[in-house]
N, C-alpha and C positions, 0 to 999 in steps of 0.2 A: 851296574854292570850283571852279575850273578842272580840277580831276580826278575830282569828284564830278560833274559835268554832263560830264563824257568818259565816264566809266563807266557814265552816265545812257543817252547817247547811243549807247556799243557795245553796251550790253543789254537795250538799249528798254525801259527803266523810267523810268514816268510820276515827275515831280517835284512836292514840293511846298515853295512857299518865300514871303517878304514881302517885294513888290513896291510902293513906293510907297504903304505903307501899309496894301494889303489884302494877305492869303492867295489865292495863284494855285495852280493845278495847270497841270500844264503836258505836253505829251507833247515832249520836245527833242527837237532831228533834227542841229544844227548850230552853231558855235561860230566866230566868225568875228572880223577887225579888219578895221575900219573903215579907210575914206582917212585916217582922223585918229588913227588908233591907241587905239581904242577896241574894247576887245574887248566883243563881243557875241554874244547867245543867241538862236538863233531857233529857236521854238517855236509847237508848235499849244496856245493857252491853251483846256482845256475845261471850266475854270470858275473864279469868284472872286465874292464877296460882291459888286460893283458888278455892278446888272441891266445896267447900259448896256453893259459889255464879253461879251458874245457870244464863243461858240466860236468865235476866228478864229484865221489866224498873227498873233504878233509880235512885235517883236524887243524885247528885253530887255538896259540896259546890264547886262554879268555886275559892274562894282562897286558895285553897287545891287540887287543879288540878295542877303536878309537870311534866316537862318533855314533854310536849305535839308536836306530827307528827301529819299533819293531812295526809293521806293515800290518793294515788289516786284509793283506790277502793271504786268505790259506790256502794248505798243502795237504795232500796226505802222505802219510809215512812210505816209503818207498818199499818196497819189497823184499830187498835185496838189502836193508837196515840190519848190521848185527848189531846187537849190544853190548859186546865184548868188545872195548876198541883193542886194536892190534895194534901195541906203542914197543916201541923198544931200546 
């Protein structure tokens, strides 16, 4: 799982996966470990079925990501991307 995400980040490829029961399309930017030792993905979510989830920066718990597909669609890193995740 992390290998596929690392590859997608390195190659700037969009990713589709299931998270909390919904399909998500994201532009992955960074994998990090929280202070409590949890692996997370920081990504710009571009699409989901849930209309309350507008395109925006999201943190995803990597163990909860299911059915990942790395797409051939490329993206450019967002200008407002901050490498330091803000986690509480």
